[in-house]
KEKEDREN-797635 format. One record per residue (C-alpha): z, y, x. Coordinates in steps of 0.02 Angstrom, whole numbers, plus 50000, padded with zeros to 5 digits. Layout:
ZYX/...
//
This chain:
476395331150576/476915345050461/478315341850326/478135357950229/477285374550218/477955389950165/477145407250127/478075423450106/477325441150087/478665454750141/477535470050098/475765473850038/475285472450227/475875456650296/475995438750263/477125425550329/476675406950368/478045395550403/477505377550451/478985363650448/478545350050575/479405332750575/479615334650748/480455349950820/479965346951003/477925346050980/476935354651111/475805367051045/474485380551087/474075396050975/472555406350978/471085415750890/469405414350853/468045426750797/466565426650666/467565423050551/469245428750602/470295412350639/471835407250689/471985391450759/473685379650797/473195366750924/474605352450913/474495341251058/474955321851062/474785320850872/473695311450745/473395316150582/474305307650427/473555294450319/472835303850147/473945300850014/473235296049858/473305309449715/474905306049575/474775312449406/475715326849443/474455331049561/472935329449422/473935339349302/474475352249402/476365356349439/477175364849277/478655373549386/478385390149414/477795398849569/479015401249715/479395418349732/478925428049889/480605432350000/480455446150124/480985440350291/482205453450348/482085445550534/480165451050551/479815468050620/478815480450549/477125480850651/476645498950732/475335506150643/473715508450759/471965513050728/470755500350691/469715493250831/468035497050740/468375514950690/467555526850834/468855537650910/467715549950975/465975557850997/465685547451153/466255531751061/465155532950922/463665536051040/464165521251111/464185510650965/462735516650918/461605510351065/461155491151134/461895485351281/460635489451393/460635506051321/462565507951350/462535505051544/460935516651584/461815530951484/463445527051572/464355521251428/464435501951475/466135491751508/466355476551617/467905465151640/468125456251772/469645443651767/470255437651933/471055421051876/472745412251916/473965425351996/475985426752024/476755410451978/475205400551958/474105398952127/472805389152055/471855378352175/472745378152356/471535373452494/471175370652671/471825382352798/473285390852697/471845396552552/472605398852374/471355402552219/472415417352168/472285428152325/470355423652362/469785429352196/470905444452176/470125451152343/468145444052288/468325453852117/468885469552201/467295468152310/466235463452133/467015478452072/466245491352209/464775480752213/464555485152039/465025503952049/463505506152186/462255498152081/462785503851918/462235520951835/463785532651853/464945534551707/465005514151676/466705506851692/467275490651779/468875484851720/470075469851806/471185460451707/472525462151851/472395470752011/473995462652094/474675444852132/475525444151958/475245430351807/474315434251650/474375421951508/472505415051489/472505420151304/472905440251363/471495439751470/470135438851326/471155449151207/471155462451361/469185462451355/469125464051161/470455477551174/469225486351286/467685483051178/466935475551344/465055473051357/465275457751486/466635447051523/466745437951696/468105426351739/468185423051914/468745407352018/468665395052161/468355376752148/469475361052222/469095342952222/469975327552264/468325324152361/468375333452499/466595332052534/465965339952345/465495357652375/464285371652288/464325385252181/464315382051984/464395393151835/465215390151659/465075395951478/466125390851326/465475377251225/465815356451241/466055350451411/464295345251476/464945331351600/466505323151621/466905334251789/466655350451680/467945343551566/469185339151695/468985356151772/469075364451610/470745353651592/471485360751765/471025378351739/471845378651578/473305370851628/473195356051533/472595337451530/471005329551491/471655321951328/472475337651266/470765345951290/470075335151112/470435346850998/469705361151080/468005351651108/467945348950909/468385367150874/467015371050999/465695362450901/465335376550779/465345390550904/463765383950979/462795390850853/463465408650874/462415421950955/463495423751096/463265407151173/461605411551188/461985427451281/463225419551374/462165407151431/460745419651508/462175429651585/462805413951664/460845410751736/460755426451802/462265425551906/462165407951962/460455413652025/461045429852088/462445419752193/461255409052268/459895420552312/461175431652400/462015415852506/460435407152557/459905422452659/461295420452771/461865403052755/461315386652767/461645371452672/462195381452500/462395368952355/461755375452187/462795365852052/462045374751907/462535382551736/463575371551642/464745370251481/466495367651467/468085369051348/468905383951436/470455391051358/470135408151462/468525412751379/469075407551195/469155423251089/467855432951170/466785442451068/465725448651208/464455435651328/465755428351441/465785415551592/466715407551722/466145406651888/466695393752022/466085400452180/466455388052319/467715373352361/469255376252442/469505358352483/467985356752580/468045362452753/466545370052781/466415381252625/468535384152656/467925390752831/466845401052753/467925407852625/469095413252772/467855427652810/467635443352729/465625442152750/465455426552632/466685434252504/465675450952509/464035440252504/464735432052359/465335446852266/463645455652293/462675441052208/463985441052070/463625459452047/461805457752060/461905443651939/462735457351803/461655470251828/460045460451800/460905452751630/461315470151578/459555476551632/460125493251676/459125502051820/460065497351977/460525509852096/460465510452307/462045504252386/462285522752460/462485530952292/464115527952214/464075521452033/465305520851882/467295521551882/468545506551920/469955506551802/471425497051836/472665490351697/474005494051807/474375511051856/475475508651993/474095496852095/473135505152243/471365504552255/470565492252367/
//
């Protein structure tokens, strides 16, 4: 796959790595993982080369002088930014000194909601002309309003997108990390070639728990099942991280609250449970993170319900209650307004 590696150091703050591949057109994906910090380069449709036996030169070492680092004049100097870990204000210092529950009770918590797809990516297209990108944006706004009513004043609910626009998968968790969010929830609706399939399910980032979970992760990530294999291997060591345990707890609270809210009003609610899957949109999140698949737009009964504001509101209230229970902050009555709703795009209008 790789023909040559070159490393250069243009200055004291930057290092440049060039990987020369044997074939120019190799599909690839680059993303980062935290704890420890890693850059992952996923080369698609490739296989590892056969290991080469060491030669006498390898054993004795290369006596030639090391290559001299040549500055790359084409690489622009990155703008200086303050470190993310450096508290910028008294409020920020106080926020970082508290655990998550205490932050939200003090009005210092941050939740990022991610309406999936958008713009040129419609997501799942279902019956009655329903499209995933429009449904999840509407429901995310409803979740935000519900959280504002439930949580103490001062807490922030931030949306990754507030209008119909495309947003790359890796930018969604990067957005949550940039805002130092306490919770990240990606909102989706489901689809299936089998029209009778229906129900609600919630996912956390890990190796796929079922073949269907792997297929769903491939669809939501805009790739194929075969191309998910490398990510599956990478996710093996992530299951040992504490955020997986917290994400599982968040998923259980949200899934349970959605089902509890829906069965109060509707019959034939199918609880598909909490599952695991290699969703690219969750890769790199530094906080508890989940992906919610709320209903199937390809199922006639659920698509009919998704058309109604009442059903979408009930789902939103269930998700908001699940997040609130996970946080552990004291819920407020619906008549009392909660925290602020912060939009990424200042041109967006409030729903």
